[in-house]
Residue, then its C-alpha position, 0 to 999 in steps of 0.5 A: m361885338a365892337k360894332k354893336i357897342v358903337q351902335f348902342v353908344t351913338g344911337s343912345t346919344r341921338l335919343m338923348f336929344q329927341g323929345g317934345w318942347a317940354y322935354h327940351a325946356w326941362m333939359a334947359v332948366l337943368t342945364f341952367l342949374v348945372l351952370s349956376g352950380i359950377l359958377a358957385y363952386g368956382r367962387q368957393l374954390r377962389d374964396g374957400l369953404i367960408v362962403t358956405n358959412m361953416r365954421d370950426q363949430v359946425s364944420w359939416a352942413f348941407y353938403i354932408g346932409n345932402f350926401t347922407f340923404l342921397v345915400g338913402v335914396a340910392a339904397a331904395a332900389v332894394l324895395l323894387v329888386i326884392p319883390a322882383y327878383v327874390y319873390n319873382w313878382k312880374p309887375m315889379r320886375e318890369i320896373a326894377i330898372f328904374g330903381e337902378l337908374l335912380a340909384i346911379s343918379a343918387i350915387v353920382m350926386c353923393l360923390l359930387f357933394v363930397t367932392v365940393d365939401i373937400g377944401r382941397p379937391e386936387r388932393a382927392w387922388h389920395l382916395l384912388p386905389f393903388v395910387g393913394n391910401l384909403n387906410l383900410p381896414q381902420s378908416l370908416l371913411g375909406w370903407d365908405v369910398v369903397v362901398l359907394n364906388a362899388y355900388l355905382v359900378l354895380n348898378l352901372t353894369i346892370v343898367l347898361h346891360f339892360l339898355y344894351s339888350a333892349y336897344h338891340r331888341q334881344p333878351y338880357k342874359t339872366k345868368f349874368v344880370v340876376p346874380l348882380l341884382l341879388f348882390s345889389i341887395p346887400a350892397a345897398v344895405s352896406i352903403h347906408t350902414v357904413t355911412a351910419f357907422v361914420y357918424a355912430g363911430m364918433a364917440s365925441r359926438p353923443f348925438w350920433n353915437a347911437s347903436i340904432l342909427a344904422p337901422r334908422f338910416l335904412a328904414s328912412a331910406f326905404c321911404s324917401g327913394p320910393a317916394i321919388l319913384l312913385i311920382l316918377f312912375q305916374i309921370l312916365n305913365r302920362t308922358t311916355k309909352i311906358r305902362i306901369k301897373d297900378e298894382a306895382i305902385w300900390k305894393i311899393a306904397e304898402l312896403m313904404s308904410y311898413a318902413m315908415f312905421i319902423n322909422l317912427f318907432l326907432f325915432g320914438a325909442e331914441i327920443f325916449k332914451e334922450f329925454y328920459s335919461g336927462t343926461h348932459h348929452m341931451e343938450h343936442s336933442q334939446y337944441l333941436y326940439r326945444g331950443l337951447h339958451g335962446h337958440a332955436a333956429l332948427v326947432p320949426f324944421a324938426w317938428a315939421s319933419v316929425l309931423a310930415s313923417f307921421v301924416a305920410f305914415v297914416l296916408f300910406l297905412v290906410p288902403a283908401t288913401r294909399k290907393n288914391f293918387l291925390t293922397l298918395n302923392l301928398g304922402c310922397l311929398l310929405i315923406y320926402a320932406g320929412v326924411y330930407i330934414e331928418k337926414g339933413m339939417a336935423l342930423v348934421i347940425p345938432g351933432f355939432t351944436p353945442s360944440t365939444l367946448g359948449e359953444i353954440f354957433e347958430y348955423t345959417 
């Protein structure tokens, strides 16, 4: 057993460095980006979080916006696991592992964004079980740490078992991996639900203090993650020996259209509540969609997000455009951009603007 594990590790490591010129060029670009990020983080460690331009008024920004968006991308593996292992649909079962791989990469990025957002990262040991104190069950942030790391370990276990079995050309153990895959469904729901509760539980931030925030998070998650997968599947079809059936791509796109409808409906319900009630708490939404007291930096982005999401919904709803790769890819790019803005700058920054003291800090 130990010998086979060593063979798997060493063999997989060798495979990582095999590929054509395009593969090596892509790896070089990614390596450059990683190194530039490390240099930028070194500057932040030296000078402090002030280099991000955050202030007391806006103390969260793109780090936490990216974290929130990527939690949704990680949860999107559910859209492949349910048809594959609940309804036993073979075309989806063949590609479910890619949803798990995407979940792993997204969760890793989530944890990294939280790490760079911590002003004193050397104190992160306080989050380690049995060493520090997560303040459970009172702390929602503590629960977020638990569910994110548990989901990462769960998906790593599933993927490593699949890859180990494939490397040694042996069938995977159904009794071991299928229960884990089924458990990943509520686990995926939990990571985005707890993240939404972190926002919604802040009574002093009325922009986030909404009961439908968690279902909105989940609906948008089942759009953004699959949008990445649909484009990835086409790249794999063209550049590798992996063959992904068109019917699987069409089915994912169809499921995305349902999720987009729910997301847009919940968005409309929230907008109606905000603007029809006309309370003082409407200032945050007004800042986002109309501008407030001459401050309107986010208005173009907010409306671009709404327009992109609506156009993508139409493209995915109509079978003729959903089954045309040109319009399908356009819809994927639009929904990715729309959800990224919605969960990034359009969620985090307006929650702090105006501040609890009525101050407006135009974050850039």
